[in-house]
FILUMBA-799335 format. One record per residue (C-alpha): residue in three letters; x negated, y, z. Coordinates in steps of 0.5 Angstrom, whole numbers, plus 500, padded with zeros to 3 digits. Example, Ala and Ser with C-alpha at 12.3 -4.5 7.8 and 13.67 -1.06 7.14 Angstrom:
ALA475491516;SER473498514;
***
This chain:
MET885572713;SER885566717;ILE893564717;PRO892556718;PRO894552711;LEU901548711;SER900541711;PRO900536705;GLU906533707;LEU910540710;THR908543703;ARG911538699;GLU918538703;ILE918546701;LEU917545694;THR921540693;PHE927544698;LEU925549694;GLY925545687;VAL919549684;GLY913545682;VAL906546684;GLU902550678;GLU895554678;PRO897561681;SER901566676;VAL905571676;GLU910566673;HIS910562678;LEU911568684;ASP917570681;LYS919561681;LEU918561687;MET921568689;THR927566686;ALA929560689;TYR926562695;THR931567696;GLU936562693;ALA935557698;VAL933562705;PRO938567707;TRP935574710;GLU938574717;SER937575724;PHE942570727;PHE936565729;ARG933571732;ILE938573736;ALA939565738;ARG933564740;ARG932570744;ALA937569748;ARG934562750;ILE927563751;ALA925567757;ASN919569755;THR917574749;ALA910571747;ASP914564746;CYS920567741;PRO916567734;ARG918562729;TRP911561726;PRO911558719;GLU912550721;ILE918552725;PHE921558720;TRP921552715;ARG923547718;GLU929551720;ALA930553713;MET931546711;GLU934543716;LEU939548719;GLY940554713;GLY936559718;GLY932565714;GLY929570719;THR928577718;CYS920581715;PHE916580720;GLU917572719;SER920570713;ASN913574710;TYR908570715;ALA912564712;PHE912565705;PHE904568705;SER903561709;LEU906557703;LEU902562698;ARG896561701;THR896554701;LEU897553694;GLY891557693;TYR894565692;ASP889570694;GLY892577698;TYR894579705;LEU899582709;THR901589711;ILE906593715;ASN910598712;ASN914605712;MET922606711;GLY924613711;GLU921616718;THR921609721;ILE914607721;GLY910600722;CYS918597721;HIS917592715;SER912587713;ALA911585706;ILE905581702;VAL900584696;ILE897578692;ARG890578688;LEU890575681;ASP886577675;GLY883582678;GLU890585679;SER895587685;TRP902585686;LEU907586691;VAL911580693;ASP916580699;ALA920575702;GLY922580707;LEU927585703;PRO927581699;ILE924583692;PHE926579687;ALA920580683;ALA912580684;LEU911587683;PRO905591679;LEU900596683;ASP896600680;PRO894607684;THR893610677;GLU900610674;VAL908608675;THR909601674;GLN916598673;ARG919591672;SER925588672;SER929582675;ARG935578675;LEU939583680;HIS935590681;ARG930594676;TYR924596680;THR919602680;VAL913602683;ARG910609684;PRO904611688;VAL905617692;GLY897617695;VAL891613697;ASN893606698;ARG901608698;TYR907606693;GLN914608693;ILE917602692;GLU924604688;ARG930599686;ASP936600681;HIS943598683;HIS943599690;PRO946605695;LYS939607698;PRO934606692;ILE927607695;ALA926601699;PHE920602703;THR913604702;LEU907601701;ILE901601705;ASP896598701;LEU891595707;PRO890588710;ILE893587716;GLU889581720;ASN892575722;ASP891576730;ALA894583729;TYR901581725;ARG902575730;GLN902581736;ARG906586732;THR911580730;THR912577737;ALA913585739;ASP919585735;TYR922580740;GLY920585745;ALA924591747;GLY927595741;GLY926589737;LEU929590730;PHE936587728;LEU936583735;ASP943587737;GLN946586729;ALA947579726;ILE946580719;ALA945575713;VAL944576706;LYS943571700;VAL943570693;ILE949566692;ASP952564685;GLY947569682;GLN951575687;ILE947578692;ARG952576699;ARG952580705;PHE955579712;ASN953585718;SER957583725;THR957590726;GLU962592721;GLN969590722;PRO974587721;PRO969582720;HIS968581711;ILE963578707;GLN961583702;ALA959581694;PHE955586690;GLU954585682;ASN951590677;GLY952594684;GLU958594686;ARG961592692;THR967588694;ASP969585701;TYR973579702;GLU976580709;ILE974573714;THR981572716;VAL979564719;ASP974562725;VAL968567724;ALA962563726;GLN965558721;ALA966562715;ILE959565715;SER956558717;ARG959555711;GLN958561706;PHE951562707;SER950554709;MET947556716;ASP948552722;GLU955553726;ASP952552733;ILE947557731;VAL951562728;ARG956562734;ALA951563739;ALA948568736;LEU955572735;GLU957571743;THR950573745;LEU952580742;THR958579745;ASP956578752;
***
């Protein structure tokens, strides 16, 4: 897959930002990278909403890896699955990992979720910064596999040729998605990412942020009123109502640039 590598300087900055060193490719290193990523980079739609609002040409909207990582490090940004996994895979490729990107289904919704498959010592591992999945998961076409992370126990269930059902405990929706284990070429993936900023693009109509903070998953969704921040621990949800300026509260909770947070919320109310 012809994804351009990150520059050595940018790679060093990202690893410093994540607090993870350079190692030989391994499952343990993948786990370190994913743990650090979920604590440093939110799953969020604020940045894409704000960018869509200020850029007229859809083709210019996607935040390719250098923009994605710069915004993460300097402004606290993150992304949804297509941009997040593309940026994370670009880092993995630069660090010497072999693999490919996939486009997958969630229930009846076809082609809505991306994920990464990494090949290590003849074995395949699912890596997903765009959900996120909190650990690398083994893919075995002959049997069900399980692996635990600090937040979920995952089950990977073969359900057909090159297809796996990805399941998680401690979640109200235990079936995460159906992995279609087929490589997507770089040009096709970039076209799908660009299309996600067009008509019917996902999460352009709701501002969401999810991040691991102090060992708990924290979440905000602009469609849920009154405004509140959710905290999840062992599958139990607690809601904390926002009683101050919403943009300021979200910015402080998720360490995201307040101006971009405010711009996204204003776009949704225009």
